[in-house]
TORPA-4810 file (N, C-alpha, C, O; in nm, 3 decimals):
<nodes>
NODE_1_-6.405_12.979_9.625_-6.321_13.065_9.565_-6.182_12.962_9.569_-6.151_12.892_9.666_C
NODE_2_-6.123_12.970_9.464_-6.019_12.846_9.440_-5.874_12.971_9.478_-5.880_13.084_9.429_D
NODE_3_-5.767_12.936_9.559_-5.678_13.000_9.544_-5.544_12.884_9.589_-5.542_12.772_9.639_C
NODE_4_-5.427_12.993_9.535_-5.278_12.914_9.540_-5.205_12.986_9.655_-5.243_13.099_9.683_I
NODE_5_-5.116_12.938_9.715_-5.073_13.034_9.829_-4.888_13.016_9.806_-4.826_12.919_9.848_L
NODE_6_-4.839_13.106_9.747_-4.709_13.087_9.707_-4.596_13.147_9.809_-4.652_13.238_9.870_F
NODE_7_-4.483_13.137_9.847_-4.407_13.188_9.904_-4.300_13.222_9.815_-4.274_13.141_9.725_T
NODE_8_-4.225_13.344_9.827_-4.122_13.364_9.761_-4.008_13.427_9.855_-4.024_13.541_9.899_F
NODE_9_-3.892_13.349_9.887_-3.823_13.390_9.987_-3.637_13.355_9.939_-3.601_13.276_9.852_V
NODE_10_-3.560_13.429_10.014_-3.457_13.438_9.974_-3.372_13.524_10.054_-3.421_13.629_10.098_G
NODE_11_-3.256_13.494_10.078_-3.166_13.571_10.169_-3.191_13.723_10.156_-3.253_13.799_10.230_V
NODE_12_-3.111_13.748_10.020_-3.122_13.871_9.949_-3.223_13.930_9.939_-3.229_14.053_9.944_L
NODE_13_-3.334_13.842_9.921_-3.463_13.904_9.867_-3.517_13.966_10.003_-3.560_14.080_9.990_Y
NODE_14_-3.524_13.920_10.112_-3.572_13.969_10.234_-3.481_14.100_10.253_-3.529_14.207_10.289_H
NODE_15_-3.372_14.085_10.231_-3.266_14.230_10.258_-3.320_14.372_10.176_-3.340_14.486_10.219_D
NODE_16_-3.331_14.322_10.061_-3.358_14.426_9.954_-3.493_14.479_9.931_-3.511_14.595_9.893_R
NODE_17_-3.588_14.399_9.953_-3.717_14.434_9.927_-3.806_14.439_10.070_-3.917_14.490_10.066_L
NODE_18_-3.764_14.397_10.169_-3.829_14.404_10.274_-3.890_14.529_10.336_-3.983_14.548_10.415_S
NODE_19_-3.804_14.609_10.270_-3.827_14.769_10.296_-3.935_14.835_10.199_-4.013_14.926_10.231_Y
NODE_20_-3.925_14.773_10.077_-4.046_14.828_9.997_-4.162_14.790_10.027_-4.185_14.686_10.089_L
NODE_21_-4.261_14.880_9.980_-4.410_14.843_9.994_-4.442_14.716_9.868_-4.376_14.678_9.771_S
NODE_22_-4.560_14.679_9.916_-4.605_14.564_9.783_-4.634_14.646_9.684_-4.609_14.608_9.570_H
NODE_23_-4.698_14.788_9.708_-4.716_14.828_9.572_-4.585_14.843_9.467_-4.580_14.816_9.347_Q
NODE_24_-4.469_14.902_9.570_-4.336_14.865_9.460_-4.289_14.791_9.457_-4.174_14.817_9.423_A
NODE_25_-4.312_14.634_9.482_-4.297_14.493_9.452_-4.384_14.485_9.320_-4.327_14.442_9.220_V
NODE_26_-4.498_14.518_9.312_-4.596_14.507_9.206_-4.549_14.591_9.084_-4.545_14.560_8.964_F
NODE_27_-4.516_14.695_9.140_-4.442_14.809_9.011_-4.353_14.763_8.941_-4.356_14.762_8.818_F
NODE_28_-4.227_14.704_9.036_-4.101_14.620_8.983_-4.141_14.521_8.897_-4.077_14.502_8.793_F
NODE_29_-4.229_14.461_8.922_-4.295_14.317_8.848_-4.379_14.380_8.717_-4.351_14.331_8.608_L
NODE_30_-4.466_14.469_8.721_-4.551_14.486_8.621_-4.528_14.646_8.632_-4.582_14.713_8.720_F
NODE_31_-4.444_14.701_8.533_-4.378_14.839_8.538_-4.474_14.916_8.428_-4.430_15.022_8.382_P
NODE_32_-4.581_14.878_8.393_-4.674_14.920_8.289_-4.760_15.035_8.381_-4.813_15.006_8.488_S
NODE_33_-4.766_15.181_8.315_-4.847_15.249_8.344_-4.999_15.244_8.431_-5.030_15.291_8.540_A
NODE_34_-5.072_15.168_8.335_-5.199_15.139_8.370_-5.201_15.067_8.508_-5.297_15.087_8.584_E
NODE_35_-5.100_14.983_8.545_-5.109_14.919_8.661_-5.093_15.023_8.793_-5.144_14.987_8.899_F
NODE_36_-5.031_15.138_8.788_-4.999_15.196_8.881_-5.092_15.326_8.904_-5.107_15.387_9.010_S
NODE_37_-5.145_15.351_8.791_-5.253_15.485_8.767_-5.390_15.446_8.800_-5.469_15.534_8.834_A
NODE_38_-5.434_15.310_8.795_-5.570_15.271_8.821_-5.579_15.200_8.941_-5.677_15.125_8.945_K
NODE_39_-5.498_15.201_9.054_-5.527_15.144_9.206_-5.668_15.188_9.237_-5.721_15.294_9.201_T
NODE_40_-5.722_15.092_9.309_-5.840_15.106_9.391_-5.798_15.052_9.541_-5.873_15.063_9.638_E
NODE_41_-5.680_15.000_9.545_-5.615_14.941_9.677_-5.541_15.058_9.729_-5.455_15.117_9.664_D
NODE_42_-5.586_15.095_9.873_-5.496_15.191_9.910_-5.353_15.154_9.976_-5.251_15.221_9.994_K
NODE_43_-5.384_15.038_10.000_-5.254_14.973_10.076_-5.144_14.928_9.981_-5.029_14.915_10.021_D
NODE_44_-5.187_14.901_9.839_-5.116_14.842_9.749_-5.042_14.686_9.776_-4.931_14.639_9.751_G
NODE_45_-5.164_14.635_9.839_-5.105_14.520_9.865_-5.190_14.420_9.767_-5.211_14.308_9.813_N
NODE_46_-5.237_14.446_9.649_-5.320_14.365_9.560_-5.326_14.406_9.437_-5.315_14.527_9.416_S
NODE_47_-5.346_14.311_9.326_-5.339_14.321_9.219_-5.443_14.244_9.133_-5.428_14.123_9.123_L
NODE_48_-5.532_14.295_9.081_-5.627_14.216_8.989_-5.576_14.192_8.850_-5.485_14.260_8.803_A
NODE_49_-5.634_14.098_8.785_-5.646_14.097_8.624_-5.762_14.033_8.593_-5.807_13.928_8.640_F
NODE_50_-5.822_14.131_8.480_-5.947_14.085_8.411_-5.896_14.033_8.289_-5.808_14.088_8.223_Q
NODE_51_-5.972_13.885_8.251_-5.940_13.838_8.128_-6.039_13.869_8.038_-6.139_13.913_8.096_F
NODE_52_-6.051_13.862_7.911_-6.141_13.888_7.802_-6.267_13.838_7.840_-6.369_13.906_7.847_L
NODE_53_-6.256_13.715_7.865_-6.384_13.605_7.913_-6.449_13.671_8.028_-6.569_13.647_8.042_S
NODE_54_-6.393_13.747_8.110_-6.495_13.828_8.227_-6.412_13.758_8.352_-6.438_13.814_8.458_G
NODE_55_-6.328_13.659_8.363_-6.277_13.598_8.441_-6.169_13.719_8.538_-6.113_13.813_8.482_A
NODE_56_-6.160_13.701_8.645_-6.080_13.773_8.732_-5.986_13.689_8.826_-6.014_13.579_8.874_K
NODE_57_-5.880_13.755_8.841_-5.759_13.665_8.907_-5.706_13.768_8.997_-5.643_13.861_8.946_V
NODE_58_-5.723_13.764_9.117_-5.614_13.845_9.197_-5.477_13.806_9.271_-5.460_13.696_9.323_T
NODE_59_-5.382_13.906_9.271_-5.271_13.866_9.346_-5.282_13.939_9.496_-5.308_14.058_9.509_V
NODE_60_-5.260_13.854_9.601_-5.278_13.927_9.732_-5.144_13.927_9.802_-5.099_13.818_9.836_L
NODE_61_-5.067_14.050_9.830_-4.953_14.020_9.897_-4.940_14.009_10.029_-5.007_14.098_10.082_A
NODE_62_-4.879_13.935_10.115_-4.926_13.903_10.265_-4.876_14.072_10.326_-4.792_14.132_10.259_S
NODE_63_-4.920_14.122_10.423_-4.876_14.255_10.472_-4.736_14.221_10.598_-4.663_14.313_10.633_K
NODE_64_-4.723_14.119_10.638_-4.657_14.059_10.757_-4.521_13.950_10.662_-4.400_13.967_10.683_T
NODE_65_-4.560_13.877_10.592_-4.460_13.792_10.527_-4.446_13.823_10.377_-4.526_13.893_10.315_S
NODE_66_-4.328_13.760_10.321_-4.319_13.758_10.179_-4.409_13.642_10.109_-4.362_13.548_10.046_Q
NODE_67_-4.531_13.662_10.128_-4.628_13.560_10.059_-4.718_13.612_9.964_-4.748_13.728_9.991_R
NODE_68_-4.768_13.569_9.868_-4.861_13.613_9.782_-4.962_13.499_9.732_-4.935_13.395_9.673_Y
NODE_69_-5.084_13.549_9.772_-5.194_13.455_9.737_-5.255_13.495_9.605_-5.291_13.612_9.589_R
NODE_70_-5.268_13.415_9.520_-5.343_13.417_9.377_-5.455_13.341_9.399_-5.451_13.223_9.433_I
NODE_71_-5.581_13.421_9.375_-5.685_13.357_9.399_-5.797_13.395_9.269_-5.801_13.507_9.218_Q
NODE_72_-5.867_13.304_9.235_-5.972_13.335_9.136_-6.133_13.226_9.152_-6.145_13.126_9.223_S
NODE_73_-6.232_13.283_9.069_-6.344_13.190_9.143_-6.315_13.047_9.028_-6.395_12.954_9.014_D
NODE_74_-6.223_13.057_8.978_-6.197_12.901_8.829_-6.047_12.889_8.837_-5.960_12.973_8.814_S
NODE_75_-6.040_12.753_8.879_-5.930_12.699_8.907_-5.817_12.735_8.779_-5.702_12.774_8.800_F
NODE_76_-5.870_12.715_8.661_-5.806_12.730_8.525_-5.741_12.854_8.485_-5.650_12.874_8.405_E
NODE_77_-5.817_12.940_8.565_-5.785_13.082_8.519_-5.676_13.161_8.577_-5.658_13.280_8.554_D
NODE_78_-5.594_13.076_8.664_-5.506_13.131_8.758_-5.364_13.087_8.688_-5.267_13.161_8.707_M
NODE_79_-5.347_12.968_8.608_-5.229_12.948_8.530_-5.127_13.043_8.482_-5.006_13.045_8.507_W
NODE_80_-5.205_13.129_8.401_-5.133_13.262_8.312_-5.072_13.335_8.430_-4.950_13.350_8.428_L
NODE_81_-5.143_13.384_8.536_-5.112_13.497_8.629_-4.996_13.428_8.717_-4.905_13.507_8.742_V
NODE_82_-4.981_13.308_8.765_-4.915_13.222_8.827_-4.771_13.207_8.727_-4.657_13.219_8.771_V
NODE_83_-4.798_13.184_8.616_-4.693_13.172_8.526_-4.619_13.297_8.520_-4.499_13.301_8.550_K
NODE_84_-4.690_13.406_8.479_-4.649_13.521_8.436_-4.595_13.607_8.606_-4.534_13.713_8.594_E
NODE_85_-4.612_13.572_8.703_-4.567_13.607_8.827_-4.435_13.537_8.832_-4.332_13.602_8.853_L
NODE_86_-4.433_13.416_8.816_-4.297_13.353_8.872_-4.205_13.397_8.740_-4.105_13.460_8.777_V
NODE_87_-4.210_13.385_8.641_-4.129_13.421_8.539_-4.056_13.579_8.568_-3.937_13.607_8.551_Q
NODE_88_-4.177_13.679_8.621_-4.129_13.799_8.631_-4.054_13.814_8.740_-3.967_13.901_8.732_R
NODE_89_-4.065_13.735_8.873_-3.972_13.725_8.961_-3.840_13.676_8.973_-3.745_13.713_9.041_F
NODE_90_-3.858_13.566_8.875_-3.716_13.517_8.831_-3.645_13.646_8.746_-3.530_13.681_8.773_D
NODE_91_-3.717_13.707_8.648_-3.664_13.779_8.576_-3.566_13.908_8.654_-3.459_13.962_8.628_Q
NODE_92_-3.661_13.919_8.751_-3.643_14.057_8.836_-3.524_14.049_8.876_-3.434_14.128_8.852_H
NODE_93_-3.517_13.908_8.968_-3.409_13.901_9.062_-3.280_13.830_9.001_-3.175_13.818_9.063_F
NODE_94_-3.301_13.790_8.886_-3.163_13.736_8.788_-3.093_13.896_8.736_-2.971_13.904_8.719_S
NODE_95_-3.160_13.985_8.719_-3.126_14.112_8.688_-3.065_14.168_8.834_-2.971_14.246_8.820_K
NODE_96_-3.100_14.145_8.949_-3.010_14.179_9.078_-2.899_14.105_9.099_-2.805_14.153_9.163_L
NODE_97_-2.896_13.990_9.052_-2.780_13.893_9.067_-2.810_13.786_9.181_-2.734_13.700_9.226_G
NODE_98_-2.958_13.819_9.219_-2.980_13.719_9.339_-2.996_13.561_9.273_-3.080_13.514_9.197_I
NODE_99_-2.861_13.496_9.349_-2.909_13.336_9.264_-2.996_13.248_9.364_-3.045_13.144_9.321_K
NODE_100_-3.021_13.291_9.513_-3.065_13.201_9.606_-3.215_13.227_9.620_-3.268_13.188_9.724_D
NODE_101_-3.293_13.292_9.523_-3.432_13.312_9.526_-3.521_13.157_9.532_-3.516_13.067_9.449_F
NODE_102_-3.574_13.160_9.615_-3.667_13.012_9.610_-3.791_13.051_9.592_-3.826_13.153_9.651_K
NODE_103_-3.886_12.978_9.506_-4.025_13.010_9.488_-4.092_12.850_9.580_-4.037_12.740_9.573_K
NODE_104_-4.207_12.877_9.651_-4.228_12.760_9.710_-4.406_12.760_9.688_-4.472_12.860_9.657_S
NODE_105_-4.458_12.632_9.710_-4.578_12.615_9.713_-4.638_12.548_9.829_-4.627_12.426_9.844_F
NODE_106_-4.707_12.629_9.918_-4.743_12.558_10.063_-4.918_12.506_10.039_-5.012_12.561_9.981_S
NODE_107_-4.907_12.382_10.109_-5.009_12.334_10.095_-5.038_12.213_10.020_-4.951_12.180_9.940_G
NODE_108_-5.155_12.130_10.030_-5.173_12.029_9.918_-5.168_12.075_9.824_-5.198_12.195_9.823_P
NODE_109_-5.129_12.015_9.701_-5.145_12.017_9.568_-5.296_12.027_9.517_-5.376_11.960_9.583_M
NODE_110_-5.338_12.086_9.432_-5.498_12.089_9.394_-5.488_12.002_9.287_-5.503_12.039_9.171_P
NODE_111_-5.454_11.839_9.335_-5.481_11.772_9.201_-5.631_11.769_9.179_-5.672_11.769_9.063_L
NODE_112_-5.710_11.766_9.273_-5.879_11.731_9.228_-5.930_11.827_9.127_-5.997_11.797_9.028_Q
NODE_113_-5.887_11.965_9.170_-5.896_12.089_9.073_-5.834_12.068_8.937_-5.907_12.100_8.843_E
NODE_114_-5.718_12.021_8.907_-5.634_11.994_8.829_-5.715_11.884_8.728_-5.730_11.909_8.608_Y
NODE_115_-5.763_11.763_8.792_-5.794_11.668_8.703_-5.953_11.706_8.663_-5.991_11.674_8.551_F
NODE_116_-6.015_11.750_8.722_-6.136_11.838_8.692_-6.134_11.895_8.578_-6.210_11.870_8.485_L
NODE_117_-6.005_12.013_8.582_-6.024_12.076_8.445_-5.959_11.987_8.320_-5.977_12.009_8.200_S
NODE_118_-5.888_11.895_8.373_-5.840_11.830_8.250_-5.973_11.714_8.188_-5.985_11.681_8.070_V
NODE_119_-6.042_11.678_8.279_-6.165_11.602_8.246_-6.267_11.671_8.177_-6.333_11.617_8.089_D
NODE_120_-6.288_11.821_8.222_-6.373_11.918_8.141_-6.360_11.945_8.014_-6.450_11.956_7.931_N
NODE_121_-6.167_11.962_7.990_-6.114_11.985_7.873_-6.126_11.885_7.747_-6.151_11.912_7.630_H
NODE_122_-6.100_11.762_7.809_-6.134_11.614_7.720_-6.290_11.641_7.708_-6.308_11.664_7.589_F
NODE_123_-6.378_11.646_7.758_-6.493_11.636_7.734_-6.547_11.742_7.630_-6.634_11.704_7.551_Q
NODE_124_-6.510_11.848_7.626_-6.515_11.975_7.537_-6.462_11.916_7.391_-6.529_11.936_7.290_L
NODE_125_-6.341_11.845_7.387_-6.278_11.811_7.257_-6.334_11.712_7.191_-6.329_11.697_7.069_R
NODE_126_-6.398_11.628_7.286_-6.482_11.526_7.221_-6.620_11.582_7.168_-6.676_11.549_7.064_V
NODE_127_-6.659_11.666_7.255_-6.783_11.710_7.184_-6.766_11.785_7.081_-6.845_11.771_6.987_S
NODE_128_-6.669_11.874_7.073_-6.610_11.967_6.938_-6.615_11.840_6.840_-6.695_11.844_6.747_A
NODE_129_-6.533_11.730_6.856_-6.524_11.640_6.749_-6.646_11.594_6.702_-6.653_11.584_6.580_Q
NODE_130_-6.762_11.558_6.779_-6.889_11.524_6.767_-6.923_11.614_6.642_-6.949_11.577_6.528_Q
NODE_131_-6.916_11.741_6.694_-7.015_11.831_6.621_-6.977_11.856_6.488_-7.053_11.887_6.396_Y
NODE_132_-6.794_11.833_6.479_-6.739_11.841_6.360_-6.783_11.728_6.253_-6.812_11.745_6.135_Q
NODE_133_-6.782_11.636_6.311_-6.839_11.488_6.261_-6.987_11.534_6.178_-7.005_11.536_6.056_D
NODE_134_-7.066_11.563_6.269_-7.205_11.582_6.227_-7.199_11.681_6.111_-7.251_11.657_6.002_L
NODE_135_-7.132_11.796_6.141_-7.121_11.909_6.044_-7.080_11.864_5.906_-7.134_11.914_5.808_L
NODE_136_-6.974_11.761_5.895_-6.925_11.693_5.819_-7.053_11.595_5.706_-7.079_11.602_5.586_S
NODE_137_-7.098_11.525_5.800_-7.167_11.432_5.709_-7.325_11.547_5.668_-7.396_11.523_5.570_E
NODE_138_-7.349_11.649_5.751_-7.455_11.711_5.682_-7.383_11.796_5.574_-7.459_11.826_5.482_R
NODE_139_-7.267_11.838_5.562_-7.230_11.915_5.441_-7.247_11.811_5.313_-7.300_11.838_5.205_A
NODE_140_-7.194_11.692_5.350_-7.195_11.573_5.224_-7.302_11.561_5.170_-7.300_11.536_5.049_V
NODE_141_-7.424_11.574_5.235_-7.568_11.537_5.224_-7.610_11.651_5.129_-7.662_11.635_5.018_Q
NODE_142_-7.577_11.782_5.196_-7.605_11.917_5.125_-7.571_11.915_4.983_-7.645_11.936_4.887_F
NODE_143_-7.416_11.877_4.985_-7.351_11.875_4.825_-7.440_11.789_4.728_-7.479_11.831_4.619_R
NODE_144_-7.466_11.668_4.776_-7.518_11.574_4.700_-7.672_11.614_4.677_-7.722_11.588_4.567_A
NODE_145_-7.731_11.661_4.755_-7.844_11.727_4.700_-7.837_11.843_4.565_-7.895_11.844_4.457_I
NODE_146_-7.758_11.920_4.616_-7.726_12.024_4.522_-7.684_11.977_4.405_-7.689_12.057_4.312_Q
NODE_147_-7.627_11.829_4.375_-7.544_11.800_4.257_-7.696_11.755_4.193_-7.718_11.786_4.076_R
NODE_148_-7.783_11.694_4.258_-7.906_11.600_4.200_-8.002_11.724_4.149_-8.045_11.723_4.034_R
NODE_149_-8.027_11.811_4.223_-8.096_11.957_4.181_-8.018_12.005_4.045_-8.086_12.028_3.945_L
NODE_150_-7.899_12.016_4.041_-7.845_12.087_3.913_-7.869_11.979_3.809_-7.883_12.036_3.701_L
NODE_151_-7.878_11.875_3.798_-7.877_11.772_3.727_-8.050_11.786_3.668_-8.082_11.792_3.549_T
NODE_152_-8.123_11.788_3.756_-8.243_11.837_3.702_-8.281_11.936_3.622_-8.363_11.934_3.531_R
NODE_153_-8.206_12.038_3.670_-8.219_12.173_3.606_-8.187_12.189_3.489_-8.249_12.258_3.408_F
NODE_154_-8.069_12.115_3.464_-7.994_12.115_3.330_-8.090_12.013_3.207_-8.100_12.028_3.085_K
NODE_155_-8.152_11.904_3.306_-8.251_11.830_3.184_-8.309_11.937_3.079_-8.340_12.054_3.099_D
NODE_156_-8.314_11.859_2.960_-8.379_11.944_2.857_-8.535_11.906_2.874_-8.610_12.003_2.878_K
NODE_157_-8.575_11.820_2.882_-8.692_11.783_2.954_-8.732_11.827_3.106_-8.668_11.752_3.181_T
NODE_158_-8.786_11.888_3.159_-8.831_11.948_3.259_-8.896_11.798_3.367_-8.986_11.721_3.332_P
NODE_159_-8.836_11.793_3.469_-8.891_11.654_3.537_-8.935_11.739_3.676_-8.896_11.849_3.715_A
NODE_160_-9.038_11.641_3.741_-9.019_11.727_3.861_-8.922_11.717_3.972_-8.823_11.644_3.970_P
NODE_161_-8.959_11.800_4.072_-8.826_11.808_4.157_-8.819_11.725_4.242_-8.714_11.726_4.307_L
NODE_162_-8.935_11.612_4.281_-8.952_11.536_4.377_-8.912_11.576_4.538_-8.845_11.504_4.613_Q
NODE_163_-8.968_11.706_4.569_-8.937_11.771_4.712_-8.788_11.776_4.718_-8.729_11.798_4.824_N
NODE_164_-8.728_11.757_4.606_-8.559_11.804_4.653_-8.527_11.936_4.703_-8.441_11.959_4.788_L
NODE_165_-8.623_12.044_4.631_-8.590_12.175_4.691_-8.622_12.192_4.828_-8.556_12.276_4.890_D
NODE_166_-8.725_12.118_4.898_-8.752_12.141_5.029_-8.637_12.062_5.102_-8.571_12.104_5.197_S
NODE_167_-8.626_11.963_5.050_-8.506_11.861_5.127_-8.383_11.954_5.152_-8.338_11.974_5.265_L
NODE_168_-8.322_12.019_5.018_-8.221_12.130_5.022_-8.246_12.190_5.124_-8.161_12.189_5.213_L
NODE_169_-8.378_12.266_5.143_-8.383_12.370_5.251_-8.378_12.311_5.383_-8.308_12.366_5.468_D
NODE_170_-8.441_12.209_5.411_-8.417_12.181_5.545_-8.277_12.102_5.560_-8.250_12.079_5.678_A
NODE_171_-8.189_12.059_5.474_-8.088_12.033_5.508_-7.965_12.150_5.516_-7.864_12.132_5.584_T
NODE_172_-7.987_12.260_5.444_-7.901_12.377_5.462_-7.944_12.439_5.626_-7.860_12.486_5.702_Y
NODE_173_-8.074_12.429_5.655_-8.109_12.478_5.804_-8.033_12.405_5.918_-7.997_12.456_6.024_N
NODE_174_-8.012_12.269_5.874_-7.947_12.173_5.953_-7.808_12.184_5.979_-7.753_12.152_6.085_Q
NODE_175_-7.733_12.246_5.842_-7.605_12.273_5.871_-7.556_12.415_5.913_-7.444_12.445_5.956_V
NODE_176_-7.653_12.489_5.895_-7.625_12.648_5.937_-7.674_12.609_6.138_-7.612_12.669_6.225_R
NODE_177_-7.747_12.542_6.163_-7.751_12.498_6.316_-7.646_12.407_6.377_-7.619_12.388_6.496_D
NODE_178_-7.608_12.371_6.296_-7.504_12.310_6.356_-7.352_12.371_6.391_-7.269_12.299_6.447_T
</nodes>
């Protein structure tokens, strides 16, 4: 399970929100009713997000300090929640007039996971381009066979198809399967 541990600190932040429960902090950051109504966590120190792909990202609040752990089974799934959480903290504390609010990331940077994600994305882009090229080649072949068949059908003297119809079917199936 990949995770990122963020620490959010600030002098006024500790004074203003240290008395609030984590559920209240989550309510300030995510004021939507569906978050507060569907809680399974009795302590209110976690918030989970599930993406359309089925991936889940959980934000866990520390009970003793102002730390939040963002965790997921996949490193690349966490970026949206991290970005949104940081953005909402910034908005919340700027509304309160708190200027010394600091965000920090403790621990080593997860560069290995980051580079694996970049490599995986690059391989997917290369593979997609190869499939696009293959589909383009087969589509050109399909149109050429169609033209030959049309000229055969337009002739006044019928000529044998010379298996062009079977070739058209096979090429169509290749285009469809690509």
